[in-house]
N, C-alpha and C positions, 0 to 999 in steps of 0.2 A: 504494500500500500504506500501511497505517496506520503502518508503521515508517519511512516515508520521511523524517520529520523528524529521525530519530536520526542522529548523526554516524557517518561511516564509521570502521571499525576496521581496523587500529590507527590511533590519532590521529597527525597529522603537524603538529607545532607550526610556526608561521611564524617569520619573522625577528624580529618584534616580541617574541614569547615569549622567544627566546634573548637578546635585548637586555635585557629586563626581568630575566631570571634572572641574567645577568652583573652587572647593576647591584646586585641584591640580594646576590649573593655578595661583590662588591667592597666594598659598604657594611658587611656583617657582618664581613668580614675586617679592614677598616680600623678599625672600632670596637673589635674584639676586641684587636688589637695595641696600640691606643691606651689602652684602659681597663685591660687586665691587664698589659701589659708597659711601658706608657708610651713606646711607639715611635711615630714619626710615622704617621699614617693612610695616607699615600701608599705606604708600604712594603706595607701590606695590599692596597691597590688594585692595585699592580703584581704582587704575589704571586698575587692572584686571577686576573689575566690569564694568568700563567705556568702556573697550575694548569689553567685551561681549555685552554690551548694544549697542555699535556701530555696532556690527554684527547682531543685531536683537533679541538678547536674553534679552533685558532690561525689567525691571518692570515698570508698569505705576504708578508713584508716586501718582497720583490723585486717584488711586484705588488700593492701596497696599494690597496684599494678607494677610489674617489673619495670616498665618504661618510665613511669612516674618516679619510682624510687631511684632509677639510674640518673635521672635529671637532677634530683635533689642531691644525691651523693656527689655527682660531678661538680655542681655549683658550689657545694660546701668545700670540696677539695681545693678549688680555685681560691675561695675566700680564706680558708685556713692557711694556705700557702702565702697569700698576700699579707694577712695580718701577722703571720710568723716573721715575714721579712720586714714588716714595719716596726717590729719590736726590737729594741736594742738591749739585749740581756746584759751587756757590760754596765748598764745603768745600775743594775742591782749591786755590783761591786762598789760603785761610787756611793750609792745610797741604799744600804741594806735594809733600812726601815721600810722600803717599798715591798720587800719580800715578806716582812712581818705583817704589813698591812694586808697583803694578798692572802696569806695564810689565815689571818684572823677573820677577815670578811667572809672567806669561803667556809671556815669552820663554824662561825656564828650562823651563817645562812643555813648550812646543813643541819646544825643542832636545832635551830628554831623551827624549821619545817618538820624535822623528825619528831620533835616533842609535840608539836601541834597535832600531827596526824595520829600519833600514839594516843593522845588524849581524846581524839575523836573515835577511837576504837579500832584503828588499823593495827595489824600485826607489825611487830618490830621490823621484820625484813621488808615488808611492803612500804612502811614509812621511810625506811632507809633508802629504798630505791627511788622514791619520789624526791627525797631530799638530795640525793646524788645527782639526779637529772637536772635539778634546778640550781645546782652550784654554779653552772656555767653562765656567763654573760655572753649573749649572742655576738660572735665576731661579725656576722653578716650585718646586723643592725649598726654596730659601732662603726664599721667601715663605710656603710652607706651614708650615715648621718655626717660623719666627719668629712667625707668627700663632697656630698651635695651642698653642704653649708660652709665649706672651706674652713672648718674648725682648726684653729692653731693655738697651741699654748700648753701650759703645764697640765691642766686637767685632761685635755684630749690625749696627750702622750701617756699619762698615767692610766687613763681608761683603756687605751690600746694594750698596754703592758698587763694590767690586771685581768682584762678579758682573755688574753692569751694564756696567762697562768691559771686562772680558775677553770678554763676549758681543759687544760692539761690535767688538773686535779679531777675534774668530773669524769674524764675518759678513764683515768686510772681506777677511780673508786667504782665506777660502773662495771669495768672489766673484772674487778675483784668480786663484786657482788654477783655478777653472772656466774663466775666460777663457784662461788659459795652455794648458789642455788642448786648446782648439780653435784655438790660434794656429798659424800656419804661416809661418815666416819673419818678416822685419822688419815687413811689412804686417800680418801676423796679430798681432804683438805690439802694434802701434799700435792696431789695432782692439780688442784686449783692454783696453788702457788707456782708450780712449774709452768702451767698454762700462761699465767700472768708474765712470768719471766720470758717465755717464748714470744709472747705478743709484744712486750716492751723491747726486747732485744732485736727482734725482727723489724719492728717499726723504726728503731734507731738506724739499723743497717740500711733499710730502704730509704730513709730520709737522707742519710749521708750520700747514697748513690744519686738521689734526685738533686741534691745541692751540687754535687760534683758535675752532673750532666748539664745543669743550667749554667754553671760557671764555664764549662767547656764550650757550650753552644753560644754563649754570650760573646766569645771571641770572634765568631763568624756571622752572627746575626745581630741586627739592631732591634732590640725588643720594643722600641718605640714605633716600629713599622708594623704593618699588618702581618707580614710573613713571620717576623720574629715573635709577635704576640701569639700567633697560631702555633708556632713551634713550642712556645712555653706551655700553652694549654695542652698540647699533645703530650709533652713530657709528663705533665701532672696526671693526665688520663691514663697513660701507660703505667705509671707508678701505682695509680689507684687499682688498675686491673691486676698488677703483680701482687699487691697486698691482699686482694680478695682470694687469689689462687692459693696463697700461702697461709691464709687465715691470720694475717697480721691486721693491725688497726688501720682502716681506710681513713679515719679522721685524724688520728695522732700523727701519721706519717707526713702528710703535707704541712701540718703545723710545725713539726720539728724540722722538716726540710727547709722551710722559709727561715726559721730561726738560725739554723746552721749556716745558711747562705749569708745571712746578715752578720753572724759571728765571724765568719771567714773574711768578710770584707765589710768593715763598719760603714762604708759609704753606701747609702740606700740607692737602689737602682731606680731609674726613671722609666716607667712603662705605663701604657694606658690603663685607666681604671678598670679593674677586673679583666685586664688583658684584651681590651678591644670589644668590637661589636658582638662577637660570639659569646664572650663572657657576660656582656650586658644582657643578652637575651636569656642566658642561663639564670641570671639573677631574678629577672622578672618571672620566669617560669617557676623558679623555686618558691618564691613567696606566693605565687598564684596557687601552686599545688598545695602548699601548707594551708592556705585559706579554704581550698576545696575539700581538704581532708578533715578540717575541724568544724563539724556541723552541729546543728542544734541538739541532736540526740546525745552527743557526747557532753555538751555543755549542761544539759539537764541532768545527766547522770552524775557529774562531778563538779558542777559549777560552784555550789555553796562552799564546799571544802576548799576548792581552788582559790576562791576569793579570800578566804581566811589565810591560806598559805601565802598568797601574794603579799598581804599586809605584813605578816611577821618576817617574811624574807626581806622586804624593803627596809624595815626597821633594823634588822640584823646587819645588812650590808652597809647601811648608813652608820651604824655604831662602829663597825670595823674600820671604816674610812676615818671617822672622827677620832678614834682612839690613837691613831698614828699621825694625826694632822701636824702637830708641832714638831715631833721628832723627825718627820720626813721632809720638813721644810715647806709645807703648804699652809696657806692661811685658812682661817675658819671657813670663809666663804668658798674657797676652792675645795675644801674637804667635804662640805655639804653638797656642793655640785657634783663632786666625784661619787659620793655615796649614792646620790639619787640617780646618777647616770649609769650605775652598774646593774640596773634592773631588767633590761631586755633579755628575753629568752625565746629562741625560735628553732632554727635549723638543727643545731647540734643536739639540743635536748630532744627534739622531735625524732631524729635518727636513732639516738640512744634508746628512746622509749620503744621504737620499733624493734630494736635488738632484743629487749626483754620480751616483747610480744612474740618474737620468733624463737624464744628459748623453750626448753622442755616443759617449763611451768607456765608458759604464756597463757594458757586457757584459764588458769585460776587468778591471773593478775588483772583481769579486765576492770574490776572496781578501782584498783589502784591506778591503772593506766588512764582511766576516765578522768581522775583528778589531775594527773600529769598533763594530759592533752588539753584539758580545760584551762589549766594555768597557762600553758603555752599560748593558747588562743587569746586569752585576755592580755597577756604580756605582749603578744605580737602586735596588738592594736594600740594598747595604751602606753606601754613602756617607752616606745620610740618618741612619743610626744613628751614624756617626762625627761628623757635624755636630751632631746632637742632644747627644751626649756632650760635644763640645768647647764648645758654648755653655753647657752646665751647668758645665763645668770652669772657664770664665772668670767665672762668676757672673752671666751675662746671663739665665739661666733660673733662677728661684727653685726651691729644692728642694720636692718635694711634701710634704704634711703627714705622710705615712707615713715619708718619709726623715728629716724633722726629728724625728719621734717616736723613730725607731730611733737617730738620732744622739744625742738627748738621753738616752735610756735607757743608751746605751753610756757 
């Protein structure tokens, strides 16, 4: 028939259509909140995902598709390598009080969440898991906000350092807890310790190889160009695949790799934010997927406990920053800003929670994971706004022209 070339009606869009539509919505939402409200774009990306999830297009976080998980893992690897490279660990030698501040704010945050959940009736191990997940300050949020708003100063540099360190602590503690869950008697505990040593040693080895490879490739490619940026992303993806095959930590390796590269050469490299266009698309997709995964069903299951956990976590991290304010050389105002800016949690905590979900005891952890995922959802939307305000309060973010004009008129 002559009409055979016409499409069938009604039309049935494929998956590519919905991915494109989601990207368009996320980009429009992110740009809108940034231009009109001066909010971080990532708030708009995550909000777009939650809007789509509310409309029935959400992802089941308890059975996240392999393709979506691969995007999140790859984006996180790029971000963790980037923040690892931004951190100057030599600073700890010059100012050891910063290490004390890092250990205290992480320990207080862990203890506050653990005790709160225990008082709410959670088992000790379940409470410890949620507490460990929420030790980390999201490197993704920290990098996005500092880059988008051109944050510069003592608070921003300390925030980058502390977020890298508490992410390291969270990865180690979560790995230990995963091993303990599978331990059975003294032999099981010994096996758990050996597993942790294998994971840590292998991750350090892979990180050293990644740092060496990036340093070698840098002699032949300019990472500020598109080709060099793609080469850098490719090296990180290859390392990510290697760590998965050998059961090493796919999150710890890029973080250590970036830190080792910076340690070897104190001069920070100049490369495009998140390594160019490909990395930028990965960032948008990651926050979009997180928003799609954190739906109303999860929030209803663990929202009230999560809200309480968020409050005690905020107070604990603020107390940790204030306790070392004078000895670390920061003013009271800077320490308040730093304590408040430590609250974001998203990608790393999300992936670590998925690791517990995939463990042998994952089926019995759903109530606990509902609290963790709910806390991540709230923090993903609200904590970036608090961090943005805190960095502005400290003076690390210059006021916008409109703000300066209104201030001058007043």
